[in-house]
C-alpha positions as MATLAB code, in Angstrom:
seq = 'MPAYPSRIDSTEQLEDLLSRPLPPLIEFVKNLEGDILVIGAGGKVGPTLARMAKRAVETAGVRKRIIAVDKADLSALQRHGIETIQCDLLDPAAVETLPRCENVYYLVGRKFGSDSQEHLTWAINVMVAHNVARVFTTSRIAAFSTGCVYPVVPLATAGCTEETPPDPVGEYAMSCLGRERMFDYYSHTAGERVVQCRLNYAIELRYGVLVDVAVKVWNGEPVDVTTGYANGIWQGDACNQILQAIRLASSPQTVLNITGPEIFSIREAAEWFGRAFGKPALIQGEENGRGYLNNARKANRLFGNPSVPIGLLMEWIAHWIRKGGELLGKPTHFETQNGKY';
ca = [
       7.029  -94.318   69.008;
       4.795  -95.908   71.589;
       5.937  -98.306   74.139;
       5.075 -102.101   73.463;
       5.488 -105.243   75.509;
       7.993 -107.800   74.733;
       5.334 -110.279   74.598;
       1.529 -110.770   74.391;
      -0.080 -113.323   76.703;
      -3.969 -113.171   76.209;
      -6.454 -112.441   73.556;
      -7.736 -109.519   75.795;
      -4.357 -108.068   75.729;
      -3.873 -108.673   71.970;
      -7.167 -106.940   71.071;
      -6.357 -104.021   73.497;
      -3.047 -103.463   71.595;
      -4.571 -103.913   68.176;
      -7.254 -101.194   68.864;
      -4.817  -98.822   70.414;
      -5.109  -95.348   68.570;
      -1.869  -93.606   67.976;
      -1.370  -89.741   68.774;
      -1.615  -88.713   65.116;
      -5.082  -90.385   64.777;
      -6.332  -88.773   68.018;
      -5.250  -85.465   66.698;
      -6.974  -86.344   63.296;
     -10.498  -87.264   64.924;
     -10.510  -83.813   66.885;
     -11.035  -82.118   63.525;
     -12.922  -84.846   61.705;
     -16.544  -83.636   60.777;
     -19.311  -86.071   61.045;
     -19.988  -89.477   62.584;
     -18.381  -92.880   61.574;
     -19.985  -95.799   59.942;
     -17.815  -99.106   59.857;
     -19.630 -101.442   57.258;
     -18.292 -105.069   57.367;
     -17.378 -104.682   61.190;
     -17.662 -108.296   62.034;
     -14.646 -109.725   59.968;
     -10.996 -109.979   60.866;
     -10.239 -106.292   60.654;
     -13.635 -104.686   61.379;
     -13.651 -105.089   65.059;
     -10.101 -103.529   65.562;
     -11.100 -100.594   63.393;
     -14.481  -99.952   64.963;
     -12.868 -100.111   68.522;
      -9.900  -98.121   67.552;
     -12.296  -95.219   66.241;
     -14.185  -95.375   69.530;
     -11.244  -95.107   71.596;
      -9.692  -92.313   69.426;
     -12.933  -90.307   69.519;
     -12.988  -90.768   73.549;
      -9.309  -89.928   74.000;
      -9.907  -86.797   71.765;
     -12.773  -85.837   73.977;
     -15.138  -85.246   71.110;
     -18.728  -86.187   70.510;
     -19.068  -88.716   67.544;
     -21.291  -91.806   66.853;
     -19.372  -94.850   66.008;
     -21.668  -97.239   64.427;
     -20.958 -101.013   63.347;
     -22.754 -102.780   60.752;
     -22.581 -106.515   59.692;
     -24.832 -109.447   59.239;
     -22.901 -111.183   61.900;
     -23.302 -111.010   65.696;
     -21.613 -107.688   66.939;
     -22.472 -108.062   70.533;
     -18.663 -107.836   71.410;
     -18.544 -104.280   69.978;
     -21.616 -103.400   71.905;
     -19.704 -104.093   75.138;
     -17.193 -101.492   74.174;
     -19.982  -98.846   73.810;
     -20.256  -98.886   69.938;
     -23.843  -98.626   68.442;
     -24.316 -101.805   66.226;
     -26.905 -102.571   63.456;
     -27.348 -106.082   61.906;
     -27.993 -105.896   58.195;
     -28.139 -108.286   55.290;
     -25.793 -106.164   53.005;
     -26.865 -108.289   49.918;
     -30.315 -106.862   50.389;
     -30.349 -103.461   48.712;
     -33.654 -102.436   50.585;
     -31.761 -103.242   53.979;
     -28.797 -101.207   52.857;
     -31.095  -98.288   52.116;
     -32.157  -98.162   55.949;
     -28.682  -97.572   57.175;
     -28.041  -94.207   58.722;
     -26.229  -91.618   56.503;
     -22.960  -90.910   58.153;
     -20.316  -88.415   56.830;
     -17.658  -91.063   57.280;
     -17.942  -94.547   55.927;
     -15.415  -97.151   56.211;
     -16.036 -100.249   54.031;
     -14.596 -103.577   54.890;
     -16.776 -106.110   53.319;
     -14.984 -108.936   51.556;
     -14.598 -112.607   50.885;
     -11.480 -114.379   50.077;
     -11.164 -117.835   51.850;
     -12.846 -120.622   49.983;
     -13.408 -118.399   46.933;
     -11.996 -121.183   44.596;
     -14.884 -123.417   45.265;
     -17.952 -120.905   45.328;
     -17.035 -118.168   43.054;
     -20.710 -117.095   42.604;
     -20.670 -116.230   46.356;
     -17.297 -114.593   46.349;
     -18.580 -112.222   43.432;
     -21.852 -111.604   45.246;
     -20.070 -110.396   48.360;
     -17.136 -108.568   46.930;
     -19.163 -106.966   43.926;
     -23.117 -106.814   44.555;
     -22.578 -105.643   48.230;
     -20.113 -102.653   47.144;
     -22.728 -101.742   44.603;
     -25.602 -101.749   47.309;
     -23.478  -99.520   49.566;
     -21.886  -97.341   46.929;
     -25.193  -96.328   45.351;
     -26.658  -95.180   48.777;
     -23.736  -93.250   50.302;
     -23.136  -90.924   47.622;
     -22.602  -87.965   49.723;
     -20.244  -89.512   52.154;
     -16.537  -89.713   52.415;
     -15.684  -93.515   51.962;
     -12.508  -95.373   52.859;
     -12.946  -98.774   51.033;
     -10.682 -101.710   51.931;
      -9.197 -103.411   48.989;
      -6.191 -105.602   48.357;
      -2.903 -105.635   46.596;
      -4.119 -108.695   44.775;
      -5.407 -106.424   42.138;
      -2.050 -105.780   41.052;
       0.075 -108.105   38.849;
       2.534 -110.556   40.478;
       5.774 -108.646   40.060;
       9.555 -109.365   40.409;
      11.358 -108.494   43.615;
      13.396 -106.096   41.704;
      10.454 -103.496   41.244;
      10.230 -102.838   45.011;
       6.634 -103.366   44.742;
       3.601 -101.907   42.830;
       3.025  -98.419   43.423;
      -0.494  -96.507   43.241;
       0.358  -95.821   39.519;
       0.756  -99.513   38.604;
      -2.347 -100.577   36.545;
      -4.514 -103.461   38.002;
      -3.821 -106.636   36.381;
      -5.726 -109.210   38.613;
      -4.822 -112.856   38.461;
      -7.905 -115.359   39.108;
     -11.460 -114.833   40.114;
     -10.900 -113.633   43.514;
      -8.643 -110.887   42.721;
     -10.858 -109.929   39.646;
     -13.837 -109.659   42.073;
     -11.733 -107.372   44.172;
     -11.106 -105.017   41.229;
     -14.836 -105.341   40.558;
     -15.462 -104.100   44.117;
     -13.216 -101.072   43.681;
     -14.994 -100.337   40.237;
     -18.396 -100.152   41.873;
     -17.141  -97.172   44.151;
     -15.391  -95.636   41.144;
     -18.434  -95.746   39.201;
     -20.382  -93.671   41.707;
     -17.215  -91.403   42.313;
     -17.207  -90.484   38.670;
     -20.986  -90.308   38.126;
     -22.317  -89.065   41.598;
     -19.370  -87.197   43.061;
     -18.936  -89.872   45.645;
     -15.617  -89.085   47.554;
     -13.708  -92.321   47.678;
     -10.207  -93.641   48.758;
      -9.354  -97.159   47.789;
      -7.024  -98.719   50.297;
      -5.124 -101.613   48.984;
      -3.820 -103.564   51.971;
      -1.209 -106.123   51.647;
      -1.055 -107.818   54.182;
      -2.375 -107.123   57.577;
      -0.667 -109.452   60.255;
      -1.555 -109.945   63.888;
      -0.984 -112.904   66.193;
      -3.848 -115.029   65.231;
      -3.368 -114.954   61.296;
      -1.232 -113.390   58.688;
       1.576 -114.398   56.392;
       4.066 -114.716   59.373;
       1.538 -116.699   61.409;
       1.251 -119.108   58.492;
       5.116 -119.557   58.209;
       5.378 -119.993   62.073;
       2.633 -122.532   62.269;
       4.273 -124.670   59.502;
       7.550 -124.520   61.217;
       6.004 -125.472   64.570;
       3.948 -128.336   63.121;
       7.089 -129.718   61.237;
       5.395 -128.896   57.750;
       7.302 -127.818   54.739;
       7.404 -123.945   53.974;
       6.939 -123.441   50.256;
       9.310 -120.496   49.251;
       8.422 -120.263   45.523;
       6.821 -116.975   46.371;
       9.749 -116.107   48.367;
       9.074 -112.486   49.554;
       6.062 -110.749   51.087;
       4.801 -107.332   52.644;
       3.154 -107.028   55.874;
       2.041 -104.662   58.439;
       0.729 -105.008   62.040;
      -3.112 -104.738   61.966;
      -3.050 -101.878   64.370;
      -0.782  -99.735   62.390;
      -2.921 -100.566   59.258;
      -6.014  -99.444   61.100;
      -4.478  -96.294   62.428;
      -3.393  -95.322   58.784;
      -6.667  -96.220   57.182;
      -8.810  -94.342   59.533;
      -6.814  -91.356   58.899;
      -6.772  -91.967   55.196;
     -10.487  -90.938   54.706;
      -9.154  -87.376   54.509;
      -7.905  -88.373   51.059;
     -11.207  -89.562   49.755;
     -11.964  -87.580   46.364;
     -13.961  -87.534   43.155;
     -12.690  -89.108   41.272;
     -11.412  -91.627   43.551;
      -7.940  -91.942   44.996;
      -5.715  -94.929   45.529;
      -3.580  -95.716   48.530;
      -1.337  -98.755   49.231;
      -1.128  -99.837   52.931;
       1.735 -102.057   54.099;
       4.922 -101.856   55.963;
       8.292 -100.446   54.389;
       9.986 -103.725   54.531;
       9.983 -106.665   52.036;
      10.744 -109.667   53.945;
      12.014 -113.122   52.895;
       9.924 -116.082   53.602;
      12.971 -118.441   53.903;
      14.728 -116.252   56.446;
      11.411 -115.782   58.395;
      10.941 -119.730   58.501;
      14.576 -120.246   59.547;
      14.206 -117.450   62.260;
      11.146 -119.286   63.491;
      12.990 -122.675   63.312;
      15.720 -121.258   65.711;
      12.941 -119.569   68.092;
      11.174 -123.024   68.378;
      14.333 -125.116   68.435;
      12.960 -126.984   65.406;
      14.232 -127.499   61.848;
      12.605 -125.280   59.253;
      11.740 -127.558   56.310;
      12.205 -125.468   53.071;
      10.158 -126.429   49.945;
      11.084 -125.335   46.482;
      13.213 -122.296   45.351;
      12.389 -118.632   45.180;
      11.160 -117.553   41.741;
      11.805 -113.795   42.593;
       8.052 -113.005   42.118;
       5.174 -112.060   44.471;
       2.286 -109.795   45.321;
       4.421 -106.960   46.500;
       3.326 -103.371   47.307;
       5.011 -100.134   47.566;
       3.436  -98.035   50.256;
       5.988  -95.207   50.227;
       3.083  -92.794   49.823;
       1.246  -93.819   53.014;
       4.157  -94.082   55.045;
       5.144  -90.642   54.081;
       1.821  -89.410   54.988;
       1.284  -91.149   58.320;
       4.852  -92.190   59.404;
       6.246  -95.783   59.414;
       4.401  -98.445   61.191;
       4.993  -98.502   64.901;
       5.556 -102.214   65.153;
       8.488 -103.479   63.107;
       8.502 -106.887   61.551;
      11.105 -108.201   64.011;
       8.984 -107.443   67.052;
       5.998 -108.882   65.292;
       7.815 -111.965   64.714;
       8.910 -112.205   68.418;
       5.300 -111.790   69.468;
       4.125 -114.481   67.108;
       6.712 -116.957   68.200;
       5.749 -116.469   71.912;
       2.119 -116.724   70.874;
       2.598 -120.101   69.126;
       4.708 -121.503   71.887;
       2.022 -120.807   74.430;
      -0.697 -122.238   72.282;
      -2.647 -119.030   71.520;
      -5.692 -118.822   69.729;
      -5.471 -118.987   65.884;
      -8.323 -118.161   63.449;
      -7.510 -120.978   60.983;
      -7.630 -118.849   57.921;
      -4.378 -119.266   56.011;
      -3.425 -116.320   53.593;
      -2.267 -118.676   50.856;
       0.706 -116.310   50.479;
       2.391 -118.989   48.366;
      -0.281 -118.722   45.732;
       0.549 -116.768   42.493;
      -2.191 -118.373   40.198;
      -5.165 -116.500   41.933;
      -6.762 -119.662   43.377;
      -7.675 -119.389   46.994;
];
C-alpha cells in the first residue's frame, strides 16, 4: 500500500496524488502494445487518467504516445508532456481525422443539467459514442459508463453485479445505456474489443458524494438521507483500475463495475463531518433502504482493493473544506432515485 499524507493542502498536491500510477499499473504498461488515446480528456476524470497514463509510461521506461482529445482547452495537459488534439466530437468528419491508436479510453459524457436539456444529453452521450465507435473498430476500447444504468436496488442486495440486467431510470440513465449500446453494436458487428467500465462513484476533494455531504454540513444545510447508502472510490484508484481494465476489452463486449468495496451510510458520514467541523449535522428524511449500489467484487479481485479507504478520504475532505479548498460546484445528486438530474 503506498504512503499517503494525512492531509492535502493545495490543488497542485491533489492533482499530483490523483494522477499517481500505482505499481501494478506501471508493470501493466510495460507489456501494453500500442499508443494511448484519451477521448474526453477535458472533463472531471479525463485529466487525471491522461496524466496517470503518461506518468506510468515514463516510470515504466517505455516509449508510448499519450494523446488527449477534447473540444475543451487542453493546454494544462500539454504542460505535462501530453500530446493534445482539439476536436468537435459531435462532428463525424472531425472524429475521422483522429489518429488510430491501439488503446482508446473513452470518457465523454454529460450528466449535470440533463433534466433541462435532454436533447443535448442524448447527443453527447449517444451520438458522440457512435461517432467514435464506428471509427475505432480495430482498437481496444475502455469506455466509461455509470452504475446508473442499473436499477435502484435494496441495500440487502449488496449492490448490482455485472450480471444484473440494466434497467435505467430517467433520461440521463437511459442515454448512458444508449452510449454503451453504440459500442456494443460495433463490438458485435465489427469485432470491436470493448470493456464497459460502470463507475459509481468517483470521489476526490473537489466533488463527489462525500464532498456533497460535507459541504451541506459545513453550510448548515440539511442532508437528505432518503437514499441512505452509497458506494465510492478515490478517483486515483478508479483511474488505476480502468487503465488496466483495457486488457479485458473483448468482442462481444465485457462489463466491469468500478467502485470501492465499502457501502457507506450517508447519515453516518454526515454525523462524522458534523463532529469534524464542530457543527450539528441536520438530517432530513428517513432511509428507504434503496439506492444506486454497485458490487465491484470482480474488479477488486482483479486489481486489488483501492489504496485510499473511505475513512482517509473523509479526513482529507474535512480538512479541504475547512481550509476553503477549491470546489467544482457540480453536485452528484446522490439523493436522486427518479433519474432527474
